[in-house]
Biotite code that builds the C-alpha atoms (Angstrom):
import biotite.structure as struc

atoms = struc.array([
    struc.Atom([119.093, 113.821, 74.601], chain_id="A", res_id=1, res_name="MET", atom_name="CA", element="C"),
    struc.Atom([119.615, 115.225, 77.779], chain_id="A", res_id=2, res_name="ASP", atom_name="CA", element="C"),
    struc.Atom([120.813, 112.487, 79.925], chain_id="A", res_id=3, res_name="LEU", atom_name="CA", element="C"),
    struc.Atom([120.089, 114.410, 83.330], chain_id="A", res_id=4, res_name="PHE", atom_name="CA", element="C"),
    struc.Atom([116.349, 114.520, 83.147], chain_id="A", res_id=5, res_name="LEU", atom_name="CA", element="C"),
    struc.Atom([114.692, 113.949, 86.707], chain_id="A", res_id=6, res_name="ARG", atom_name="CA", element="C"),
    struc.Atom([111.610, 112.152, 86.590], chain_id="A", res_id=7, res_name="HIS", atom_name="CA", element="C"),
    struc.Atom([109.011, 110.968, 88.886], chain_id="A", res_id=8, res_name="SER", atom_name="CA", element="C"),
    struc.Atom([108.605, 107.098, 89.071], chain_id="A", res_id=9, res_name="LEU", atom_name="CA", element="C"),
    struc.Atom([104.790, 105.604, 90.172], chain_id="A", res_id=10, res_name="LEU", atom_name="CA", element="C"),
    struc.Atom([104.700, 101.792, 90.752], chain_id="A", res_id=11, res_name="TRP", atom_name="CA", element="C"),
    struc.Atom([101.963, 99.648, 92.001], chain_id="A", res_id=12, res_name="GLN", atom_name="CA", element="C"),
    struc.Atom([102.923, 98.172, 95.240], chain_id="A", res_id=13, res_name="VAL", atom_name="CA", element="C"),
    struc.Atom([100.919, 94.452, 95.992], chain_id="A", res_id=14, res_name="PRO", atom_name="CA", element="C"),
    struc.Atom([98.907, 94.841, 99.109], chain_id="A", res_id=15, res_name="HIS", atom_name="CA", element="C"),
    struc.Atom([100.775, 91.616, 100.872], chain_id="A", res_id=16, res_name="SER", atom_name="CA", element="C"),
    struc.Atom([103.690, 93.981, 100.511], chain_id="A", res_id=17, res_name="ALA", atom_name="CA", element="C"),
    struc.Atom([105.395, 94.500, 104.463], chain_id="A", res_id=18, res_name="LYS", atom_name="CA", element="C"),
    struc.Atom([106.552, 98.225, 105.572], chain_id="A", res_id=19, res_name="LEU", atom_name="CA", element="C"),
    struc.Atom([110.064, 98.340, 105.769], chain_id="A", res_id=20, res_name="GLY", atom_name="CA", element="C"),
    struc.Atom([113.045, 99.129, 104.134], chain_id="A", res_id=21, res_name="LYS", atom_name="CA", element="C"),
    struc.Atom([113.637, 97.926, 99.885], chain_id="A", res_id=22, res_name="TYR", atom_name="CA", element="C"),
    struc.Atom([116.245, 98.808, 97.633], chain_id="A", res_id=23, res_name="MET", atom_name="CA", element="C"),
    struc.Atom([115.340, 100.337, 94.147], chain_id="A", res_id=24, res_name="PHE", atom_name="CA", element="C"),
    struc.Atom([117.292, 99.783, 91.741], chain_id="A", res_id=25, res_name="ARG", atom_name="CA", element="C"),
    struc.Atom([117.128, 101.386, 88.108], chain_id="A", res_id=26, res_name="ALA", atom_name="CA", element="C"),
    struc.Atom([119.645, 100.574, 85.430], chain_id="A", res_id=27, res_name="GLN", atom_name="CA", element="C"),
    struc.Atom([119.238, 102.379, 81.539], chain_id="A", res_id=28, res_name="GLY", atom_name="CA", element="C"),
    struc.Atom([120.811, 100.604, 78.347], chain_id="A", res_id=29, res_name="ASN", atom_name="CA", element="C"),
    struc.Atom([122.518, 102.380, 75.869], chain_id="A", res_id=30, res_name="ALA", atom_name="CA", element="C"),
    struc.Atom([121.700, 101.130, 72.025], chain_id="A", res_id=31, res_name="GLY", atom_name="CA", element="C"),
    struc.Atom([123.494, 101.759, 69.051], chain_id="A", res_id=32, res_name="GLY", atom_name="CA", element="C"),
    struc.Atom([127.320, 100.394, 68.434], chain_id="A", res_id=33, res_name="ALA", atom_name="CA", element="C"),
    struc.Atom([128.666, 100.679, 71.575], chain_id="A", res_id=34, res_name="LEU", atom_name="CA", element="C"),
    struc.Atom([125.685, 99.267, 73.506], chain_id="A", res_id=35, res_name="GLY", atom_name="CA", element="C"),
    struc.Atom([125.779, 98.651, 77.158], chain_id="A", res_id=36, res_name="GLY", atom_name="CA", element="C"),
    struc.Atom([124.767, 100.520, 80.620], chain_id="A", res_id=37, res_name="THR", atom_name="CA", element="C"),
    struc.Atom([124.257, 104.092, 80.348], chain_id="A", res_id=38, res_name="ALA", atom_name="CA", element="C"),
    struc.Atom([123.551, 104.146, 84.279], chain_id="A", res_id=39, res_name="PHE", atom_name="CA", element="C"),
    struc.Atom([123.087, 102.190, 87.344], chain_id="A", res_id=40, res_name="TRP", atom_name="CA", element="C"),
    struc.Atom([121.449, 103.670, 90.076], chain_id="A", res_id=41, res_name="GLU", atom_name="CA", element="C"),
    struc.Atom([120.761, 101.763, 93.588], chain_id="A", res_id=42, res_name="GLU", atom_name="CA", element="C"),
    struc.Atom([118.511, 103.891, 96.468], chain_id="A", res_id=43, res_name="ARG", atom_name="CA", element="C"),
    struc.Atom([117.425, 102.586, 99.613], chain_id="A", res_id=44, res_name="GLU", atom_name="CA", element="C"),
    struc.Atom([113.299, 102.965, 99.641], chain_id="A", res_id=45, res_name="VAL", atom_name="CA", element="C"),
    struc.Atom([111.153, 103.235, 102.778], chain_id="A", res_id=46, res_name="ILE", atom_name="CA", element="C"),
    struc.Atom([107.766, 101.696, 102.182], chain_id="A", res_id=47, res_name="PHE", atom_name="CA", element="C"),
    struc.Atom([104.973, 102.772, 104.676], chain_id="A", res_id=48, res_name="LYS", atom_name="CA", element="C"),
    struc.Atom([101.364, 101.114, 104.287], chain_id="A", res_id=49, res_name="THR", atom_name="CA", element="C"),
    struc.Atom([99.514, 104.415, 105.479], chain_id="A", res_id=50, res_name="GLN", atom_name="CA", element="C"),
    struc.Atom([97.965, 106.137, 102.279], chain_id="A", res_id=51, res_name="PHE", atom_name="CA", element="C"),
    struc.Atom([94.928, 107.542, 103.731], chain_id="A", res_id=52, res_name="LEU", atom_name="CA", element="C"),
    struc.Atom([94.223, 110.758, 106.335], chain_id="A", res_id=53, res_name="THR", atom_name="CA", element="C"),
    struc.Atom([91.083, 109.755, 108.280], chain_id="A", res_id=54, res_name="ILE", atom_name="CA", element="C"),
    struc.Atom([89.429, 112.428, 110.279], chain_id="A", res_id=55, res_name="LEU", atom_name="CA", element="C"),
    struc.Atom([86.536, 111.957, 112.209], chain_id="A", res_id=56, res_name="ILE", atom_name="CA", element="C"),
    struc.Atom([83.923, 114.655, 113.585], chain_id="A", res_id=57, res_name="GLN", atom_name="CA", element="C"),
    struc.Atom([81.264, 113.806, 116.022], chain_id="A", res_id=58, res_name="SER", atom_name="CA", element="C"),
    struc.Atom([78.454, 116.007, 116.302], chain_id="A", res_id=59, res_name="SER", atom_name="CA", element="C"),
    struc.Atom([79.303, 116.446, 119.690], chain_id="A", res_id=60, res_name="GLN", atom_name="CA", element="C"),
    struc.Atom([81.541, 115.367, 122.791], chain_id="A", res_id=61, res_name="LEU", atom_name="CA", element="C"),
    struc.Atom([78.979, 114.037, 125.326], chain_id="A", res_id=62, res_name="VAL", atom_name="CA", element="C"),
    struc.Atom([76.001, 112.111, 124.193], chain_id="A", res_id=63, res_name="TYR", atom_name="CA", element="C"),
    struc.Atom([72.893, 111.497, 126.880], chain_id="A", res_id=64, res_name="ASN", atom_name="CA", element="C"),
    struc.Atom([70.505, 108.484, 127.040], chain_id="A", res_id=65, res_name="LEU", atom_name="CA", element="C"),
    struc.Atom([68.282, 108.368, 123.762], chain_id="A", res_id=66, res_name="GLU", atom_name="CA", element="C"),
    struc.Atom([70.449, 110.775, 121.733], chain_id="A", res_id=67, res_name="GLN", atom_name="CA", element="C"),
    struc.Atom([71.386, 110.538, 118.140], chain_id="A", res_id=68, res_name="LYS", atom_name="CA", element="C"),
    struc.Atom([75.463, 109.923, 117.763], chain_id="A", res_id=69, res_name="ILE", atom_name="CA", element="C"),
    struc.Atom([75.578, 111.813, 114.522], chain_id="A", res_id=70, res_name="ALA", atom_name="CA", element="C"),
    struc.Atom([79.697, 111.318, 112.903], chain_id="A", res_id=71, res_name="ALA", atom_name="CA", element="C"),
    struc.Atom([81.143, 112.604, 109.692], chain_id="A", res_id=72, res_name="ARG", atom_name="CA", element="C"),
    struc.Atom([84.375, 110.339, 108.308], chain_id="A", res_id=73, res_name="ILE", atom_name="CA", element="C"),
    struc.Atom([86.985, 112.501, 105.651], chain_id="A", res_id=74, res_name="VAL", atom_name="CA", element="C"),
    struc.Atom([89.117, 110.340, 103.882], chain_id="A", res_id=75, res_name="LEU", atom_name="CA", element="C"),
    struc.Atom([91.872, 111.886, 102.126], chain_id="A", res_id=76, res_name="LEU", atom_name="CA", element="C"),
    struc.Atom([94.845, 110.400, 99.720], chain_id="A", res_id=77, res_name="THR", atom_name="CA", element="C"),
    struc.Atom([98.353, 111.065, 100.178], chain_id="A", res_id=78, res_name="THR", atom_name="CA", element="C"),
    struc.Atom([97.879, 113.489, 97.159], chain_id="A", res_id=79, res_name="GLU", atom_name="CA", element="C"),
    struc.Atom([94.876, 115.323, 99.473], chain_id="A", res_id=80, res_name="LEU", atom_name="CA", element="C"),
    struc.Atom([92.426, 114.163, 97.180], chain_id="A", res_id=81, res_name="LYS", atom_name="CA", element="C"),
    struc.Atom([89.171, 112.362, 98.356], chain_id="A", res_id=82, res_name="PRO", atom_name="CA", element="C"),
    struc.Atom([89.084, 108.675, 98.902], chain_id="A", res_id=83, res_name="TYR", atom_name="CA", element="C"),
    struc.Atom([86.368, 106.793, 97.063], chain_id="A", res_id=84, res_name="ASP", atom_name="CA", element="C"),
    struc.Atom([86.666, 103.216, 97.812], chain_id="A", res_id=85, res_name="ASP", atom_name="CA", element="C"),
    struc.Atom([84.481, 101.408, 100.639], chain_id="A", res_id=86, res_name="PRO", atom_name="CA", element="C"),
    struc.Atom([84.972, 102.089, 104.042], chain_id="A", res_id=87, res_name="VAL", atom_name="CA", element="C"),
    struc.Atom([83.852, 100.014, 106.949], chain_id="A", res_id=88, res_name="ASP", atom_name="CA", element="C"),
    struc.Atom([82.463, 102.236, 110.414], chain_id="A", res_id=89, res_name="VAL", atom_name="CA", element="C"),
    struc.Atom([82.391, 100.881, 113.620], chain_id="A", res_id=90, res_name="PHE", atom_name="CA", element="C"),
    struc.Atom([81.298, 102.405, 117.159], chain_id="A", res_id=91, res_name="ILE", atom_name="CA", element="C"),
    struc.Atom([82.786, 100.620, 120.239], chain_id="A", res_id=92, res_name="LEU", atom_name="CA", element="C"),
    struc.Atom([81.137, 101.046, 123.461], chain_id="A", res_id=93, res_name="ASP", atom_name="CA", element="C"),
    struc.Atom([83.831, 101.937, 126.539], chain_id="A", res_id=94, res_name="SER", atom_name="CA", element="C"),
    struc.Atom([84.541, 97.993, 126.834], chain_id="A", res_id=95, res_name="ARG", atom_name="CA", element="C"),
    struc.Atom([85.615, 97.541, 123.121], chain_id="A", res_id=96, res_name="GLY", atom_name="CA", element="C"),
    struc.Atom([82.613, 95.767, 122.167], chain_id="A", res_id=97, res_name="ILE", atom_name="CA", element="C"),
    struc.Atom([81.206, 96.457, 118.795], chain_id="A", res_id=98, res_name="VAL", atom_name="CA", element="C"),
    struc.Atom([77.438, 98.252, 118.723], chain_id="A", res_id=99, res_name="LEU", atom_name="CA", element="C"),
    struc.Atom([76.855, 99.078, 115.413], chain_id="A", res_id=100, res_name="LYS", atom_name="CA", element="C"),
    struc.Atom([78.819, 97.999, 112.411], chain_id="A", res_id=101, res_name="ARG", atom_name="CA", element="C"),
    struc.Atom([78.280, 100.052, 108.588], chain_id="A", res_id=102, res_name="TRP", atom_name="CA", element="C"),
    struc.Atom([80.115, 97.641, 106.194], chain_id="A", res_id=103, res_name="THR", atom_name="CA", element="C"),
    struc.Atom([81.439, 98.766, 102.306], chain_id="A", res_id=104, res_name="SER", atom_name="CA", element="C"),
    struc.Atom([80.375, 102.611, 102.867], chain_id="A", res_id=105, res_name="ARG", atom_name="CA", element="C"),
    struc.Atom([80.981, 104.551, 100.026], chain_id="A", res_id=106, res_name="TYR", atom_name="CA", element="C"),
    struc.Atom([82.419, 108.018, 100.197], chain_id="A", res_id=107, res_name="PRO", atom_name="CA", element="C"),
    struc.Atom([80.948, 111.075, 98.697], chain_id="A", res_id=108, res_name="TYR", atom_name="CA", element="C"),
    struc.Atom([83.554, 113.114, 97.495], chain_id="A", res_id=109, res_name="LEU", atom_name="CA", element="C"),
    struc.Atom([85.703, 111.845, 100.299], chain_id="A", res_id=110, res_name="GLY", atom_name="CA", element="C"),
    struc.Atom([83.515, 111.742, 103.203], chain_id="A", res_id=111, res_name="VAL", atom_name="CA", element="C"),
    struc.Atom([80.902, 109.236, 105.035], chain_id="A", res_id=112, res_name="VAL", atom_name="CA", element="C"),
    struc.Atom([78.244, 110.242, 107.290], chain_id="A", res_id=113, res_name="SER", atom_name="CA", element="C"),
    struc.Atom([76.589, 107.772, 109.817], chain_id="A", res_id=114, res_name="VAL", atom_name="CA", element="C"),
    struc.Atom([74.385, 108.196, 112.657], chain_id="A", res_id=115, res_name="SER", atom_name="CA", element="C"),
    struc.Atom([73.280, 105.980, 115.425], chain_id="A", res_id=116, res_name="PHE", atom_name="CA", element="C"),
    struc.Atom([70.581, 106.164, 118.108], chain_id="A", res_id=117, res_name="ASP", atom_name="CA", element="C"),
    struc.Atom([72.101, 105.435, 121.685], chain_id="A", res_id=118, res_name="LEU", atom_name="CA", element="C"),
    struc.Atom([70.105, 102.410, 123.139], chain_id="A", res_id=119, res_name="PRO", atom_name="CA", element="C"),
    struc.Atom([67.865, 102.937, 126.667], chain_id="A", res_id=120, res_name="GLU", atom_name="CA", element="C"),
    struc.Atom([70.824, 100.974, 128.506], chain_id="A", res_id=121, res_name="GLU", atom_name="CA", element="C"),
    struc.Atom([74.480, 101.230, 127.422], chain_id="A", res_id=122, res_name="TYR", atom_name="CA", element="C"),
    struc.Atom([77.700, 101.421, 128.723], chain_id="A", res_id=123, res_name="GLU", atom_name="CA", element="C"),
    struc.Atom([78.928, 104.699, 130.378], chain_id="A", res_id=124, res_name="PRO", atom_name="CA", element="C"),
    struc.Atom([82.531, 105.855, 129.484], chain_id="A", res_id=125, res_name="GLY", atom_name="CA", element="C"),
    struc.Atom([84.669, 106.790, 126.899], chain_id="A", res_id=126, res_name="TRP", atom_name="CA", element="C"),
    struc.Atom([83.306, 105.587, 122.997], chain_id="A", res_id=127, res_name="TRP", atom_name="CA", element="C"),
    struc.Atom([85.469, 104.800, 120.010], chain_id="A", res_id=128, res_name="THR", atom_name="CA", element="C"),
    struc.Atom([84.058, 105.691, 116.290], chain_id="A", res_id=129, res_name="ILE", atom_name="CA", element="C"),
    struc.Atom([86.694, 103.710, 114.508], chain_id="A", res_id=130, res_name="ARG", atom_name="CA", element="C"),
    struc.Atom([86.838, 103.759, 110.444], chain_id="A", res_id=131, res_name="ALA", atom_name="CA", element="C"),
    struc.Atom([88.841, 101.072, 108.515], chain_id="A", res_id=132, res_name="GLN", atom_name="CA", element="C"),
    struc.Atom([89.836, 100.815, 104.701], chain_id="A", res_id=133, res_name="VAL", atom_name="CA", element="C"),
    struc.Atom([91.852, 97.853, 103.577], chain_id="A", res_id=134, res_name="LEU", atom_name="CA", element="C"),
    struc.Atom([94.417, 97.243, 106.572], chain_id="A", res_id=135, res_name="ASN", atom_name="CA", element="C"),
    struc.Atom([94.726, 101.536, 107.614], chain_id="A", res_id=136, res_name="GLN", atom_name="CA", element="C"),
])
């Protein structure tokens, strides 16, 4: 048995976990007549809650009266695989007021597409398209 093999370890972190520094301790026990601890290692681990890359693309930069806003949201995990759990998408005007909300939209191969017709009367300025997954 090779005692110096390195393996990746994957464990599930609760959604309530706070970002920050933690200590990870690994301990290996040897069986047999002698018994006892074969190794003991402790390392600092930094936990970050970001697990997705979210890219938002709109069909054009400037919109005018009665045009349709079309947007595509691409969601990739940290392993660059498509994300497939529900996503909330919002369109906010320049005052930060939510004008349209799509809740629990399931991506197809990591992509969500939405569209929204501009109202006849709208607040001019920089609008925002926001996508939210869990707390990210």
